[in-house]
C-alpha positions, 0 to 999 in steps of 0.5 A: 306311499300307499298303506293297506290294512290287511283283512283281519291283520293288525299290521300295515303293509307298505306297497311302495318303499318310502323315504323318511327324513333324518328328523323323522328317524331321530324322533323314532329312535328317541321314542324307542330309547324312551322305552316305547314298544318297537312293534307298536312304534313301527305300526304307528309310524308305518315302517317296519321294525327292521327299519327302526333297528337298522336306523338304531344301528346306523345311529350307534355307529355314526351318529345322526349323520349316518342316518340318511335323509330323503332321496339318494346319496350324493357322490360326496356322501358316498365318498365319505362312507368309503375309506382306504383299505389301509385305514380299515386294517386298524379298525378291523384289529380294534373290532376283533379285540373288542369282540374278544373282550365282549366274549370274555365279558359274556363268559364272566357274566354267565359264570356269575349268573350261575353262581347267583343261581346256586346261591339262591338255591342254597338260600332257599334251602336254608330258609326252608330248614329254618322254618322247619326248626322254628315250627318244631320249637313252637310245637315243643314249647306248648304244654302237652306238645311233643319234645323237640327231640324224640327219646331213644327209648322204645 
């Protein structure tokens, strides 16, 4: 693999496509899950951010076996990824149900976040009002200070 540092740029560009071992990918994912910045990680490893995210998605779907090692896929690997159409139908229905549940949960989260925001606004309002009442009471308690309420007489 040939890597070139572009003039004035902070990132590496790869001229040749590269293949990485399963262990390399797993280590990259471990570092990503540990909270390391993906852009910096990709730069250090000499891979694209897109590749790291693709590895993560494949790992989530099929575990470490879903991460190919070096080289081309064998016929055994290819046949293991292919499934009959009849078996895909229940998966498709389960996926659709899962997506509906996800959408419902996201709507509920949005509603709760709006409610929290409204409560925060109310809380801020009441805290400000309480501060003003305290300030008025402190001023009225001092000799020569103004009364807490003004007289109705003019």
